[in-house]
NUNU-350163 format. One line per 5 residues: number of its first residue (from 1); for each residue x, y, z of N, C-alpha, C. Coordinates in Angstrom, 3 decimals, decimal comma. Each point is the difference from the previous one (the first is absolute). Layout:
BEGIN
NUM = X:Y:Z:X:Y:Z:X:Y:Z | ...
//
This chain:
BEGIN
1 = 2,621:19,746:24,078:-1,115:-0,514:0,743:0,455:-1,917:-0,287 | 0,103:-0,558:0,998:0,198:-1,280:-0,019:-1,068:-0,811:-0,939 | 0,463:-1,161:-0,481:-0,880:-1,226:-0,534:-0,796:-0,779:0,743 | -1,110:0,144:0,039:-0,868:-1,339:0,411:0,830:-1,591:0,135 | -0,458:-0,869:0,382:0,855:-1,630:0,154:-0,952:-0,083:-1,477
6 = -1,097:0,211:-0,050:-1,247:-0,299:-0,778:0,731:0,283:-1,617 | 0,472:1,129:-0,070:1,013:0,577:-1,067:1,137:-0,727:-0,172 | 0,688:-0,811:0,858:0,959:-0,392:-0,462:-0,249:-1,676:-0,364 | -1,155:-0,502:0,353:-0,617:-1,521:-0,243:-0,242:0,073:-1,136 | -0,326:1,270:-0,680:-1,071:0,081:-1,444:1,359:0,512:-0,807
11 = 0,765:0,586:0,454:1,446:-0,027:-1,411:0,524:-1,364:-0,095 | -0,020:-0,870:1,290:0,696:-1,268:-0,429:-1,028:-0,714:-1,102 | -1,086:-0,345:0,326:-1,378:-0,446:-0,584:0,550:0,245:-1,391 | 0,257:1,293:-0,166:-0,196:0,575:-1,399:0,964:-0,329:-1,074 | 1,138:-0,872:1,022:1,284:-0,210:-0,767:0,096:-1,801:-0,113
16 = -1,341:-0,472:1,152:0,164:-1,473:-0,491:0,802:-0,310:0,897 | -0,204:0,145:1,120:0,645:-0,273:1,518:-1,701:-1,091:0,490 | 0,345:-1,220:0,834:-1,413:-0,582:0,324:0,678:0,196:1,564 | -1,048:0,062:0,948:-0,550:0,360:1,194:-0,081:-1,371:0,825 | 1,032:-0,339:0,922:-0,178:-0,985:0,713:0,425:0,243:1,638
21 = -1,614:-0,643:0,226:-0,081:0,516:1,504:1,550:0,116:1,617 | -0,621:0,341:0,564:1,764:0,187:1,154:-1,003:0,065:1,423 | 0,587:0,325:0,674:-0,637:-0,008:1,609:-0,095:1,132:0,035 | -1,527:0,586:0,583:-0,358:1,425:0,156:-0,234:0,665:-1,047 | 0,277:0,987:0,057:-0,098:1,024:-0,780:1,341:-0,283:-1,347
26 = 0,845:-0,857:-0,038:1,009:-0,472:-1,099:-0,625:-0,568:-0,925 | 0,637:0,598:-0,998:-0,513:-0,655:-1,660:1,322:-0,271:-0,475 | 0,341:-1,416:-0,466:1,230:-0,294:-0,793:-0,399:0,604:-1,763 | 0,514:0,096:-0,637:0,187:0,363:-1,515:1,087:-0,665:-0,781 | -0,628:-1,028:-1,251:1,372:-0,501:-0,545:-0,399:0,321:-1,462
31 = 0,982:-0,240:-0,724:-0,105:0,102:-1,287:0,669:-1,076:-0,680 | -0,037:-0,553:-1,308:0,923:-0,810:-0,747:1,545:0,862:-0,068 | 0,201:1,175:-0,285:0,915:0,398:-0,696:0,767:0,765:1,496 | -0,610:-0,065:1,053:0,580:0,647:1,252:0,374:-0,733:0,902 | 1,375:-0,074:0,432:0,690:-0,859:0,938:-0,183:0,107:1,101
36 = -0,474:-0,727:1,059:-0,742:-0,303:1,035:-0,941:0,857:-0,391 | -0,852:0,388:1,791:-1,494:0,460:0,171:0,131:1,453:0,488 | -0,856:0,782:-0,215:0,068:0,909:0,988:-1,480:0,057:0,725 | 0,680:0,777:1,472:-1,374:-0,346:0,669:-0,454:1,551:0,253 | -1,227:0,148:0,172:-0,657:1,228:0,285:-0,671:0,177:1,302
41 = 0,441:0,809:1,015:-0,903:0,023:1,089:-1,038:0,956:0,343 | -0,979:-0,031:0,668:-1,402:1,357:-0,127:-0,680:-0,604:-0,162 | -1,143:0,806:0,649:-1,397:-0,024:-0,979:-0,213:0,893:-0,795 | -0,666:-0,290:-0,839:-0,469:0,377:-1,587:0,294:1,629:0,256 | -0,726:0,388:1,448:-0,340:1,548:0,141:0,921:0,713:0,360
46 = 1,015:-0,656:0,569:1,194:0,648:0,759:0,999:0,455:-1,305 | 0,758:1,127:0,704:0,720:0,776:-1,137:1,300:-1,353:-0,380 | 0,918:0,159:-0,586:1,049:-0,530:-0,085:1,140:0,412:0,126 | 1,012:-0,365:0,491:1,517:0,071:0,543:0,741:0,569:-0,642 | 0,423:1,055:-0,558:1,042:-0,115:-0,961:0,678:-1,146:-0,383
51 = 0,426:-0,458:1,127:0,925:-1,341:-0,963:-0,748:-0,999:-0,751 | -1,299:0,061:0,817:-0,572:-0,924:-0,849:-0,339:0,373:-1,696 | -0,546:1,206:0,041:-0,060:0,910:-1,295:1,217:-0,710:-1,196 | 1,231:0,359:1,327:1,223:-0,437:-1,071:0,276:-1,211:-0,735 | -0,042:-0,817:1,116:-0,301:-1,682:-0,199:-0,845:-0,348:-1,198
56 = -1,410:0,289:-0,344:-0,839:-0,284:-0,516:0,045:1,132:-1,365 | 0,931:0,736:-0,038:0,468:0,954:-1,240:1,208:-1,079:-0,668 | 0,723:-0,204:1,162:1,048:-0,757:-0,803:-0,264:-1,246:-0,723 | -0,971:-1,195:0,777:-0,348:-1,125:-0,548:-1,109:0,486:-1,463 | -0,508:0,911:0,240:-0,523:0,176:-1,373:0,863:0,277:-1,046
61 = 1,092:0,691:0,236:0,890:0,672:-0,973:1,288:-1,874:-0,624 | 0,201:-0,576:1,364:0,723:-1,076:-0,711:-1,246:-0,595:-0,887 | -1,014:-0,302:0,047:-1,085:-0,820:-0,532:-0,001:0,537:-1,328 | 0,211:1,330:-0,083:-0,299:0,574:-1,538:0,900:0,001:-0,729 | 1,606:-0,384:0,914:1,662:0,541:-1,121:-0,351:-1,626:-0,203
66 = -0,140:-1,018:0,624:-0,252:-1,450:-0,409:-0,930:-0,218:-1,209 | -0,942:0,354:-0,081:-0,992:0,459:-0,941:0,592:0,289:-1,419 | 0,453:1,241:0,436:0,577:0,303:-1,288:1,033:-0,533:-0,713 | 1,096:-0,557:0,827:1,091:-1,081:-0,567:-0,756:-1,372:-0,364 | -1,582:-0,256:0,205:-0,064:-1,200:-0,351:-0,251:0,237:-1,462
71 = -0,674:1,529:-0,204:-0,617:0,480:-1,425:1,563:-0,065:-0,583 | 0,983:0,659:-0,165:1,037:-0,098:-0,391:0,256:-1,145:-0,867 | 0,307:-1,204:1,256:0,169:-1,374:-0,547:-1,056:-0,410:-1,286 | -1,133:0,182:0,457:-0,591:-0,248:-0,677:-0,219:0,420:-1,754 | 0,439:1,095:-0,171:0,038:0,579:-1,282:1,417:-0,326:-0,403
//
């Protein structure tokens, strides 16, 4: 069963992404450890498309990997 757009946004918030408004139903997400921005489109109650889930998961993975690298460098 596909995730809802609101669930993808919740995942991004939990990792520390900040939400910037976009046009219409688009929201842009930025994070200090993520290169560029991630755009999520659709109403909160809509089903997320498979590519949207994949993009969000990749962005979260990238941020978590960079956080791990920073921890290792601090030790």
